[in-house]
N, C-alpha and C positions, 0 to 999 in steps of 0.2 A: 440644942433648942432652949434649954433652961438658962444657958449662959448668954443668950441674946445673939447667937450666930445662926440666923435662919438659913443662910446659903449653905453652910457646912452641914447643918441638920438635914436639909432637903436632899442634898447629895447622898448622905448616909442612909436615909430612909429609902430612897430609890434604889440604892445599891443593895440594901437588905432585901427588897422585894424582887430584885433581879435574881438574887441567890435563892430566895424562897418566896414564891408568889402567895403562899398561904400564911405569911408572917402578919397576922392580924394586928398585932401591937404596932408594928411599923406602919401599916396601912392607916390605922386610926390616927397616929401621930402626924403622919404626912397630911392627912385630910384636915386636921386642926390647923397645921401650919399654913396650908394653902388658903383655907377659909379666912384666917386672920390677915392674910395678905390681899384679900379682896379678889381671889381667884376661884369663884364658886364653881365654874365649869369643870375645873380640874379637881376640885375638892370633893364633889358629891360621891364619886365612885369609891374613893378611899374611906370617906366617912361611913358610907353604907357597909363597906367591907369590915371596917373596924368595929362598928356597932353590932354586927352579926356575931362577932367572936368575943364580945365582952359581956359583962353583966353588972347589975347593981348600979351605983352612982355613975360609974364610968360610961356604961351603956346609955344611961339617961342623958348625960352631957353630950355624947356623940350624936344621939338622935335629935336632940334639940338644935345642935349646930347644923346637922343635916337638913332639918326643916327650914332653918333660916336661909341656907344656901338655895334650897329648892324654891323658896319664895322669891329670892333675888333672880333666879333663872327664869321664872315665869314673867318677870318684868323686862327681860332681855329678848331680843329677836332670836329666833332659832338659828343655830349654826349647823351646817352640814357636818356629818362625821367624816373621818379621814378616808374611809373607803369610798364614800360618795365623791369626795373631792378627787381622789386618785383616779376614779373612772372618768370623771369629767376632764381632768388634765390629759389623760391618755387619748381622749377624743381629738385633741388638737396636736398630738405628737407626730402625726403624719406616718409615712411608711418607709421613708429613706432609712437604710440600715445605720448609717452614721448618726443621723438625727436621733434614731431610737436608742442607740447606745448612750448618747449624751443624756437623753431623757431619763432612762432607767438609772443611770448613775446619779442623777440629781433629783429624782422625784421626791425622796424623803426630805431634801432641803426645801423644795417647793412647799410641801405639806407643812413643815415646821414654820416656814415664813408666813404662810397664809393663816396659821393658827394664832399668830400674834395680832392679826387685824380683826377688829370687832365686826360682826355681821351687820348687814342692812344699814350701811352708812346713810346719813341724811342725804336726800336728793340734792343734786347740784354740786356735791363736793368734787373737787378736781384733784387728780392724781398725776404725778410725774414719775414714770418708771424709767430709771436710768439703766443703760446697758441691757436693753430688752431685745437681744438679738434673736432668740428663738420664739418669743411671745407665747411660751407655754403657760405662764401665769396670768397673762393679760385677760383672757376671756373669763377666768375665775374671779378676777377683781370686779368685773362687770356683773356676771351672773350671780355669784354667791355672796359677794361683799357689798354690792349695791352702789358702787361708785358711778356717778353719772357720766363723767368724762375721764378717760385715761389717755394721757399724752405720753408718748414713748420717745426715747432718745438712744441713738446708737451711732456708730461711725463706720463708714464704708466709702468706697470710691464711687461717687455718683452725685446725683442732684441733692440739693440742700434739704429737701423735704419730700416725702411721699405719703400716700394714703395706702395703708396696708389692710388687706382683707384676709381674715382667717375663717375657715369653714370646718366644722366638726366632721369627723370621718363618716358619720351616718347622715350628714347633710341636713340635720335638723336645726343647727345653730350656726349663725355667722355673725361676725363683728368687724366693723371698720374703725380704724383709728389712725391718727396722724403720727408719723415717725419723723423726727428731726435728725439730721445728719450733721454732727459736729463733735469736735474733740473736747471732752469734759475738762481737760487740763488747760484749755484756752478760754479766757474770760473777756467780755461778759457772755453769758449764754443768751440765746435768742428768746428770752422770756422777760416780761416786765417783773418788777419787784412785787412780792406778795401775791403771786399768781396761783399758788397751789396750797391745798389743805394737807396733802400728804406727799412726801417724796420717798420713793423706794430706791435704796442704794444698796443693792444686794449682790454680793460676790463681785464687786468692781474695785473696791478700795485697794485690794491686794495687787491689782494689776497696774496701778498708777506708777509712772516712772518718776514724776516730779513730786515735790513737797505737796502733800494732800490738803494743806490749809487753804489753797486757792479754791479747790473743789468744795470743801466744807463751807467756805465763806459764800460761795455762789448758792449752795443749798439753802443757807440761812437767808440769803437775799430773796430767793424766789418763794420761800415759804411764807404763808400768811402768819400774822401774829396768832399764837395759840395752835399753829399747825404742828404736824408731827413728821419726824424722820424715822423710817425703819431701816436700819443699817444692819446688814449681815456680812460677816467676814470670817475666813478660816482662823481657827484659834491655835496659835503656835504654842500655847501653854496647855493644850489638851492633854488628856491622859496618855494618848498614843504618842504624842510628840515628846512628852516628858520622859516616858520610858524609852523611846528611841535614843534620846540623849544619854540615858543611863547605860544603854547598850553600846554607846560609842557611835551611833548612827545620826544622820541629819534629822532635824525635827520637822522639816517642812511637810505640809499637806501636799503641796505640788510645787516643785522647784525646777522642773525640766525646762531646758531650752528647746525651742521649736525650730527645726531646720527651715530656713527661709521665712520664718515668722516675723511678726512685728514685735517691737520691744514690750508691748502690752499683752502679748499672748501668754506670757508666763506670770507666775506670782513673783513680783519684784520685792514685796515686803509683806510678810504675814504678821498679825498683831495678837497681843495678849488682851484679855478682856478690859483691864484697867486702862490700857493704852487707848482703846477705842473710846472709852468714856472720856478720858482726858482730851482726846482730839476733838470730840464733839463739843465739850464744854469750852475749849479754847476758841471755838468758832461761834460761841454764844448760844449753844443748844443744850438745854438742861437734860440730864438723865431722868427718864420716867421709869424705865425698867431695864434691867440687865439680866440676861439669861443665856445659857449655852445649851445646845442640844446636839445629839449625834446624827449627822447626816450620812456618814460613810461607814462607820464601824460601831460595834456595841461597847468595846473597851472594857469588858468585864475583867479580864485578867490584868489589864493595865491599871484599872482602878484599885484592884486588890494589891498590886505591887506598890502603888503610892501610899495606900493606907498602912501597909506593913512597914513602910519607911517612916511613918509618922507625918507624912506630907498632907497638906490641905487637899481635899477632893472636891471642893466647891469650884464651879465654873470650869470643869474639865471636859465638857463636851467638845466635839471637834468644830462646831460652828457657833460663833458669837452672835 
């Protein structure tokens, strides 16, 4: 942290807290780092924890920074906690055993993705959700994130456009939205330029068969000036993948062929964090924030193995 490498420092503090949740020095330092990065929602818990276990000038500084973050939070819309979001997502997961297996395998990824989006978006903002086959996140974008219109895109054998209706298991909530049927790898997409304030491109990039620059260029075209892209993709440089290579094993998160499946049913190319940044920037999209988180595993032993080898532990989560 003192050497100006906040990504490495954050990974180290989080690892220290995984090993010992009562490490108050690591908690306080992590809170300071997050607060300096303008992430008050994440910072307050660690600042409070660090201040509780410190004294004197250090405690005064931590409490002062904690107060600043709390003031910032009062000016922000309230964001639901992870357990509230988890219960809401489950309401739309249905009862089919295959669907439920997929849901529970991916629910941590959904929660991590939603955490990136600010709550209570301005009324009228338009969202394009690409590859929205199951629509598990779509209701949450409307209910908890406040987006006025969510347009979805997927590909299937059938008509070019449908209106999809999803109803919660308890019958108390229902949403209707338009779903367009087209291959993302064929341009132009059926949208006018600068149509959307936000594009969600989550766990799709790794499935593309052709050069992704065409898809990224279309994303840029349909985004409004000042709009945002939220891209998530499996991290082939994750701690688990890196240690798999050291063991002489394949590093892929998912590299299986599907019997009778389409070419896009498997991961055709997994990416490292900097590759994802370079791809977006080549398409004219500036990096605002880069982070990795763990959707599938905790990676505690793998992170320790990398640290023991003197390797970087920044950006080692399994999802970019």
